[in-house]
ROZATI-964950 format. One record per atom (N, C-alpha, C): residue in three letters; y, z, x. Coordinates in steps of 0.02 Angstrom, whole numbers, padded with zeros to 5 digits, always signed. Each point is the difference from the previous one (the first is absolute). Layout:
<sites>
ALAYZX
...
</sites>
This chain:
<sites>
MET+01064+00304-00739
MET-00041-00054+00029
MET-00024+00020+00069
THR-00065-00004+00011
THR-00030+00015+00065
THR-00001-00062+00043
ALA+00027+00004+00061
ALA+00003-00059+00043
ALA-00069-00018+00027
PHE-00014-00065+00003
PHE-00062-00025+00030
PHE+00002+00011+00075
PRO-00055+00020+00032
PRO-00001+00008+00073
PRO+00017-00065+00035
ASP+00036+00004+00056
ASP+00017-00060+00038
ASP-00046-00007+00060
SER-00065+00012-00012
SER-00049-00003+00054
SER-00055-00049-00018
GLY-00045-00013+00048
GLY-00056-00044-00013
GLY+00022-00069-00022
PHE-00026-00023-00056
PHE+00015-00067-00026
PHE+00075-00010-00010
LEU+00036+00054-00016
LEU+00071-00007-00015
LEU+00046+00017+00059
SER-00029+00011+00059
SER+00041+00021+00057
SER+00053-00052+00019
GLU-00012-00063-00015
GLU+00048-00053+00017
GLU+00030-00032-00063
ALA-00006+00034-00056
ALA+00029-00026-00062
ALA+00075+00009+00000
SER+00034-00042-00037
SER+00073+00006-00006
SER+00017+00060-00043
ASP+00061+00024+00007
ASP+00023+00056-00042
ASP-00003-00018-00073
GLY+00016-00063-00016
GLY-00001-00022-00069
GLY-00069+00002-00031
LEU-00050-00021+00039
LEU-00069+00001-00025
LEU-00024+00071-00009
LYS+00014+00044+00047
LYS-00022+00070-00006
LYS+00034+00033-00059
ALA+00064-00016-00011
ALA+00036+00029-00057
ALA-00030-00024-00066
MET-00018-00064-00003
MET-00030-00026-00061
MET-00067+00033-00014
LEU-00042+00008+00051
LEU-00065+00031-00010
LEU+00007+00073-00022
SER+00048+00035+00030
SER+00011+00070-00019
SER+00022+00006-00072
ALA+00041-00047-00022
ALA+00026+00002-00069
ALA-00056-00013-00051
GLN-00051-00038+00020
GLN-00055-00018-00046
GLN-00058+00048+00003
ALA+00001+00049+00046
ALA-00058+00043+00013
ALA-00007+00056-00052
THR-00064+00016-00014
THR-00017+00059-00039
THR-00048+00043+00040
GLU+00001+00065-00011
GLU-00040+00046+00039
GLU-00066+00016-00037
ILE-00054+00005+00039
ILE-00067+00017-00026
ILE-00028+00058+00040
SER-00029+00049-00034
SER-00032+00056+00033
SER-00076-00008-00005
LEU-00035+00017+00054
LEU-00072-00007+00004
LEU-00032+00066+00020
GLU-00054+00019-00033
GLU-00039+00059+00021
GLU-00049-00020+00054
ARG-00025+00048+00037
ARG-00049-00013+00052
ARG-00060-00037-00030
GLY-00020-00056+00031
GLY-00056-00039-00023
GLY+00017-00052-00053
GLU+00060+00003-00027
GLU+00020-00048-00052
GLU+00012-00069+00031
VAL-00025-00051-00034
VAL+00006-00069+00025
VAL+00064-00031-00027
LEU+00039-00029+00047
LEU+00061-00036-00020
LEU-00019-00069-00026
PHE-00040-00036+00037
PHE-00030-00062-00023
PHE-00064-00013+00038
GLU-00044-00041-00029
GLU-00065-00013+00029
GLU-00005-00072+00025
GLN-00042-00010+00050
GLN-00016-00067+00024
GLN-00021-00043-00059
GLY+00031-00058-00006
GLY-00016-00045-00056
GLY+00049+00004-00057
ASP+00040+00054-00005
ASP+00051+00005-00052
ASP+00053-00054+00011
GLU+00032-00021-00053
GLU+00054-00048+00007
GLU+00060+00032+00035
GLY+00027-00034+00049
GLY+00057+00026+00036
GLY+00064-00013-00039
ASP+00038+00052-00014
ASP+00061-00010-00040
ASP+00059+00042+00025
ALA-00007+00033+00059
ALA+00054+00044+00021
ALA-00002+00014+00075
LEU+00057+00017+00026
LEU+00010+00023+00069
LEU+00009+00076-00003
PHE-00026+00036+00051
PHE+00004+00073+00000
PHE+00028+00027+00066
ALA+00028+00059-00003
ALA+00022+00037+00059
ALA-00018+00073-00009
ILE-00023+00032+00054
ILE-00022+00070-00004
ILE+00059+00046+00013
LEU+00012+00046-00046
LEU+00052+00050+00008
LEU-00028+00065+00028
GLU-00060+00017-00021
GLU-00030+00064+00018
GLU-00075-00004-00004
GLY-00036+00033+00046
GLY-00072+00002-00002
GLY-00034-00050+00047
THR-00063-00012-00013
THR-00041-00046+00042
THR-00044-00042-00045
LEU-00002-00065+00013
LEU-00043-00045-00038
LEU-00052-00032+00046
GLU-00061-00006-00026
GLU-00054-00032+00037
GLU-00007-00073-00022
VAL-00008-00044+00049
VAL-00013-00071-00013
VAL-00073-00014+00014
SER-00036-00028-00048
SER-00071-00015+00011
SER-00019-00064-00038
PHE-00058-00028+00017
PHE-00025-00056-00039
PHE-00076+00001+00002
LEU-00031-00036-00046
LEU-00072-00005-00003
LEU-00023-00065+00033
ALA-00045+00006+00048
ALA-00028-00059+00032
ALA-00049-00033-00048
MET-00021-00061+00018
MET-00047-00036-00043
MET-00065+00039-00009
SER-00018+00042+00048
SER-00060+00040-00004
SER+00007+00058-00049
GLY+00062+00011-00024
GLY+00014+00056-00044
GLY+00022+00062+00036
ARG+00004-00004+00067
ARG+00019+00057+00040
ARG+00076+00008+00001
LYS+00023+00062-00009
LYS+00071+00014+00003
LYS+00023+00003+00072
LEU+00055-00035+00015
LEU+00029+00002+00066
LEU+00071+00027-00006
SER+00013+00057+00031
SER+00067+00029+00000
SER+00040-00032+00057
LEU+00058-00028-00016
LEU+00039-00037+00049
LEU+00051+00044+00035
THR+00038+00038-00038
THR+00053+00041+00031
THR+00025+00051-00050
LEU+00044+00044+00024
LEU+00036+00047-00042
LEU+00075-00018+00005
MET+00034+00003-00056
MET+00071-00016-00001
MET+00040+00063-00017
ARG+00058+00006+00034
ARG+00042+00060-00006
ARG+00068-00018-00030
PRO+00042+00051-00015
PRO+00066-00014-00028
PRO+00040-00049+00043
GLY+00034-00046-00035
GLY+00040-00051+00034
GLY-00034-00067+00003
GLU-00067-00001-00010
GLU-00036-00063+00004
GLU+00006-00039-00066
VAL+00006-00066+00007
VAL+00007-00045-00057
VAL-00062-00045-00002
PHE-00028-00011-00059
PHE-00061-00040-00006
PHE-00002-00036-00067
GLY-00047-00048-00004
GLY-00007-00038-00062
GLY+00049-00057-00007
GLU+00034-00017+00056
GLU+00054-00050-00004
GLU-00025-00069-00018
ILE-00064-00014+00014
ILE-00027-00067-00017
ILE+00007-00014-00075
ALA-00002+00054-00041
ALA+00006-00008-00072
ALA+00068-00027-00021
LEU+00050+00004+00044
LEU+00065-00028-00017
LEU-00002-00077+00001
PHE-00048-00028+00036
PHE-00005-00072+00007
PHE-00059-00029-00037
ASP-00052+00040-00010
ASP-00062-00025-00030
ASP-00032+00057-00039
SER-00012-00011-00064
SER-00030+00052-00042
SER-00076-00002+00000
GLY-00029-00025+00054
GLY-00072-00003+00007
GLY-00030+00070+00006
PRO-00066+00004+00008
PRO-00034+00066+00002
PRO+00018+00040+00063
ARG+00003+00065-00009
ARG+00012+00045+00057
ARG-00058-00005+00049
THR+00015+00001+00064
THR-00052-00007+00051
THR-00027+00068+00024
ALA+00028+00055-00025
ALA-00022+00066+00021
ALA+00013+00050-00056
THR-00032+00058+00006
THR+00011+00055-00047
THR+00046+00052+00033
ILE+00048+00024-00038
ILE+00046+00052+00025
ILE-00009+00062-00042
ALA-00015+00056+00033
ALA-00011+00064-00035
ALA+00036+00056+00037
ALA+00019+00051-00036
ALA+00036+00056+00029
ALA-00048+00046+00038
ALA+00012+00011+00064
ALA-00040+00046+00039
ALA+00024+00072-00010
GLU+00060+00007-00029
GLU+00029+00065-00017
GLU+00053-00014-00053
PRO+00026+00051-00035
PRO+00052-00013-00049
PRO+00057-00041+00030
SER+00019-00054-00034
SER+00047-00048+00029
SER+00049-00025-00052
ARG+00056-00027+00025
ARG+00049-00034-00043
ARG+00017-00068+00030
VAL+00002-00050-00041
VAL+00016-00068+00023
VAL+00053-00031-00044
LEU+00035-00049+00028
LEU+00046-00042-00039
LEU-00035-00066-00015
ARG+00011-00026-00060
ARG-00030-00063-00020
ARG+00054-00048-00023
VAL-00005-00062+00024
VAL+00044-00054-00023
VAL-00044-00056-00026
ARG+00006-00018-00063
ARG-00042-00050-00030
ARG+00024-00071+00017
GLN-00049-00045+00007
GLN+00015-00069+00018
GLN+00047-00033-00050
GLY-00012+00012-00064
GLY+00042-00031-00052
GLY+00073+00019+00007
ASP+00013+00064+00016
ASP+00069+00023+00008
ASP+00033-00033+00061
VAL-00039-00007+00054
VAL+00027-00032+00061
VAL+00015-00074-00013
MET-00045-00035-00034
MET+00011-00071-00014
MET+00062-00010-00044
GLU+00010+00045-00047
GLU+00059-00004-00043
GLU+00064+00007+00041
GLN+00000+00046+00048
GLN+00058+00010+00043
GLN+00011-00060+00046
ILE-00054-00030+00024
ILE+00007-00058+00045
ILE+00028-00060-00038
ARG-00019-00006-00064
ARG+00030-00055-00039
ARG+00075+00009-00008
GLU+00022+00062-00002
GLU+00071+00014-00006
GLU+00035-00002+00068
HIS-00038+00015+00054
HIS+00029+00002+00067
HIS-00047-00038+00048
PRO+00002-00068-00002
PRO-00048-00041+00039
PRO+00001+00014+00075
GLU+00056+00024+00027
GLU+00003+00013+00072
GLU-00050+00052+00023
LEU-00023+00043-00045
LEU-00049+00050+00018
LEU-00068-00030+00014
ALA-00014-00059-00028
ALA-00064-00033+00011
ALA-00010-00018+00074
VAL+00054-00021+00033
VAL-00004-00018+00071
VAL-00022+00060+00042
ASP+00027+00058-00016
ASP-00018+00061+00037
ASP-00073+00018-00013
LEU-00023-00007-00061
LEU-00069+00016-00017
LEU-00049-00047+00036
ILE+00016-00064+00003
ILE-00043-00049+00034
ILE-00006+00016+00074
ARG+00056+00018+00030
ARG-00001+00018+00072
ARG-00043+00061+00012
LEU+00006+00050-00043
LEU-00041+00060+00008
LEU-00074-00015-00011
ALA-00015-00046-00046
ALA-00070-00018-00012
ALA-00031-00032+00063
GLY+00039-00041+00035
GLY-00024-00031+00062
GLY-00016+00052+00053
LEU+00044+00049+00007
LEU-00012+00054+00049
LEU-00062+00039-00018
ARG-00010+00013-00064
ARG-00059+00038-00022
ARG-00064-00039+00013
MET+00001-00065-00011
MET-00059-00041+00012
MET-00019+00001+00074
ARG+00049+00000+00045
ARG-00014+00003+00071
ARG-00034+00067+00017
TRP+00026+00053-00029
TRP-00029+00067+00013
TRP-00072+00004-00026
MET-00012-00027-00059
MET-00067+00002-00029
MET-00048-00041+00043
GLY+00023-00055+00028
GLY-00042-00041+00043
GLY-00021+00038+00063
SER+00047+00037+00028
SER-00017+00039+00061
SER-00049+00055-00016
GLN+00006+00032-00058
GLN-00047+00052-00020
GLN-00070-00028-00010
LEU-00004-00059-00031
LEU-00065-00032-00010
LEU-00033-00018+00066
ASN+00040-00025+00047
ASN-00027-00017+00066
ASN-00030+00061+00034
GLU+00034+00057-00005
GLU-00026+00061+00030
GLU-00067+00019-00030
GLN-00004-00002-00067
GLN-00061+00023-00034
GLN-00059-00046+00015
VAL+00013-00065+00008
VAL-00054-00048+00009
VAL-00021-00007+00072
PHE+00048-00001+00047
PHE-00014-00020+00068
PHE-00004+00058+00051
LEU+00031+00056-00015
LEU+00000+00055+00049
LEU-00066+00038-00002
PRO-00026+00022+00057
PRO-00060+00042+00001
PRO+00013+00066-00037
MET-00054+00027-00028
MET+00007+00060-00040
MET+00033+00058+00037
PRO-00016+00015+00064
PRO+00034+00057+00033
PRO+00076-00008+00003
ILE+00023-00061+00009
ILE+00072-00011+00002
ILE+00030+00012-00069
ARG-00034-00025-00052
ARG+00024+00012-00069
ARG+00001+00074-00015
LEU-00051+00036+00022
LEU-00004+00072-00013
LEU+00056+00037+00037
ALA+00012-00017+00063
ALA+00054+00032+00037
ALA+00067-00011-00033
ARG+00012-00061-00023
ARG+00064-00016-00033
ARG+00006+00037-00067
LYS-00056+00005-00036
LYS+00002+00035-00064
LYS+00014+00074+00009
LEU-00031+00031+00050
LEU+00012+00071+00013
LEU+00073+00012+00019
LEU+00028-00043+00042
LEU+00070+00007+00019
LEU+00046-00010-00061
HIS-00018-00048-00042
HIS+00039-00012-00061
HIS-00002+00061-00046
LEU-00060+00027-00011
LEU-00007+00058-00045
LEU+00035+00062+00028
SER-00004+00009+00066
SER+00035+00057+00030
SER+00075-00006-00008
GLY+00025-00063+00003
GLY+00072-00011-00008
GLY+00025+00013-00070
LEU-00045+00002-00049
LEU+00019+00015-00069
LEU+00010+00074-00012
GLN-00025+00042+00047
GLN+00004+00072-00008
GLN+00067+00027+00026
ASP+00020+00057-00026
ASP+00062+00031+00024
ASP-00006+00015+00074
ASP-00058+00022+00022
ASP-00014+00012+00071
ASP-00060-00043+00020
PRO+00011-00053+00040
PRO-00055-00045+00018
PRO-00059+00034+00034
SER+00011+00058+00030
SER-00054+00035+00035
SER-00045+00039-00048
ASN+00018+00004-00064
ASN-00042+00035-00049
ASN-00066-00037-00010
ARG-00049+00037-00024
ARG-00065-00029-00013
ARG+00004-00051-00057
ILE-00032-00057+00009
ILE-00005-00051-00052
ILE-00060+00018-00042
THR+00011+00021-00061
THR-00053+00029-00041
THR-00038-00054-00038
LEU-00033-00044+00038
LEU-00043-00051-00028
LEU-00069+00005+00032
SER-00051-00011-00039
SER-00068+00000+00028
SER-00011-00066+00038
GLN-00053-00002+00040
GLN-00015-00061+00036
GLN-00022-00055-00049
SER-00029+00018-00056
SER-00016-00050-00051
SER+00063-00031-00029
GLU+00051+00042-00012
GLU+00063-00025-00026
GLU+00036-00044+00052
LEU-00004+00020+00064
LEU+00029-00041+00052
LEU-00035-00068+00004
ALA-00066+00001-00010
ALA-00037-00063+00001
ALA+00024-00046-00055
GLU+00017+00028-00058
GLU+00027-00041-00055
GLU+00067-00030+00021
PHE+00040+00039+00035
PHE+00067-00024+00020
PHE-00004-00059+00047
VAL-00050-00001+00044
VAL-00003-00053+00051
VAL-00053-00053-00015
GLY-00033+00006-00058
GLY-00050-00050-00019
GLY-00061+00000+00045
ALA-00026+00059+00016
ALA-00057+00006+00045
ALA-00051+00049-00030
THR-00057+00006+00032
THR-00050+00049-00022
THR+00018+00069+00027
ARG-00025+00051-00034
ARG+00013+00068+00023
ARG-00032+00010+00068
GLU-00058-00029+00011
GLU-00035+00008+00064
GLU+00042-00028+00058
ALA+00030-00058-00010
ALA+00041-00030+00053
ALA+00061+00042+00015
VAL+00032+00026-00052
VAL+00058+00042+00010
VAL-00019+00065+00034
SER-00056+00031-00021
SER-00023+00062+00030
SER-00015-00008+00075
LYS-00030-00056+00017
LYS-00016-00013+00070
LYS+00064-00006+00042
THR+00050-00035-00028
THR+00064-00008+00036
THR+00036+00067+00007
ILE+00001+00039-00054
ILE+00033+00065+00001
ILE-00034+00046+00051
SER-00066-00003+00003
SER-00037+00042+00048
SER+00020-00017+00072
THR+00008-00064+00014
THR+00021-00021+00067
THR+00070+00026+00015
TRP+00045-00008-00047
TRP+00069+00024+00010
TRP+00003+00076+00005
LYS-00044+00034-00037
LYS-00002+00073+00004
LYS-00023+00022+00070
ARG-00050-00034+00027
ARG-00024+00015+00067
ARG+00054-00011+00053
ASP+00044-00049-00012
ASP+00054-00016+00047
ASP+00064+00040-00015
ASN-00005+00047-00047
ASN+00057+00044-00019
ASN+00059-00040-00028
VAL-00015-00056-00032
VAL+00053-00038-00034
VAL+00013+00029-00069
VAL-00054+00020-00035
VAL+00007+00030-00066
VAL-00045+00062-00003
GLU+00014+00042-00050
GLU-00043+00057-00015
GLU-00023-00010-00072
ALA-00065+00000-00012
ALA-00028-00015-00066
ALA-00041+00057-00025
SER+00005+00013-00065
SER-00039+00052-00034
SER-00006-00020-00073
ARG-00033+00041-00039
ARG-00006-00014-00071
ARG+00067+00000-00035
GLY+00049+00033+00030
GLY+00066+00003-00030
GLY+00043-00061+00013
GLY-00026-00046+00041
GLY+00038-00060+00014
GLY+00005-00014+00075
ILE+00051-00037+00018
ILE+00009-00021+00070
ILE+00071+00016+00022
MET+00005+00027+00061
MET+00065+00015+00029
MET+00007-00039+00065
ILE+00055-00035+00008
ILE+00012-00038+00061
ILE+00022+00047+00055
GLN-00036+00000+00056
GLN+00016+00043+00056
GLN+00040-00037+00054
ASP-00014-00063+00009
ASP+00033-00039+00053
ASP+00030-00063-00032
PHE+00063+00005-00020
PHE+00032-00056-00035
PHE+00006-00061+00046
GLU+00015+00011+00063
GLU+00010-00056+00046
GLU-00066-00039+00009
ALA-00055+00037+00006
ALA-00065-00033+00008
ALA-00018-00039-00062
LEU+00014+00029-00059
LEU-00017-00036-00062
LEU+00045-00061-00008
LYS+00063+00006+00019
LYS+00045-00059-00004
LYS-00024-00055+00047
ALA-00025+00020+00059
ALA-00027-00050+00046
ALA-00060-00036-00030
LEU-00043+00038-00035
LEU-00057-00030-00034
LEU+00023-00046-00056
ALA+00051+00020-00037
ALA+00026-00041-00055
ALA+00030-00066+00024
ASP+00028+00001+00060
ASP+00033-00059+00028
ASP-00044-00039+00048
SER-00064+00018+00004
SER-00043-00030+00051
SER-00012-00074-00011
ASP+00012-00025-00062
ASP-00008-00072-00012
ASP+00055-00040+00032
LEU+00054+00034+00022
LEU+00057-00034+00031
LEU-00009-00007+00075
ILE-00050+00031+00028
ILE-00009-00001+00073
ILE-00035-00064+00022
</sites>
């Protein structure tokens, strides 16, 4: 039995809940580009990443694909499906060969009927997740694009083994991540490049001055 990660959504879960999820989990392997589930699919399972990288994206009403983030080993996602089997709000696909653990909603509900005390823990975790999702939505809606871009670059650099490595995304892809036009992102990157905050080329973007970028990311707090 492979243990479920005790991070993200499950970082404050009880030992009993984590043990139950691990006991119900099955492993799935994904090839690069393979879709785990698509936006609009019925939600029926919770997942955790064991190996690889998964991309989170969704289609806007205009039909444009917006890439939200990349997820790495240890991250847990899809937890809303444990409470509501409604449609998935995003598409999850493998950015590289990956392995994930899956726990189906039906199996969890069966265990909760046998062990009702686990439901209290799940409800508490759901409340924490809703607070986190609310803060993420506020950032996307209300923060100026340069602040969103600075935060996204810092987030993506933190996913790498060495944060100072080049982030191999085009400016068009970065625009998808922050919900902006390529032109707006290019203009901001050009300004930061002139100020020696980042170094940009066709190969991607490398952060040169982390402190300056962090100051830009936190400028809404001033």
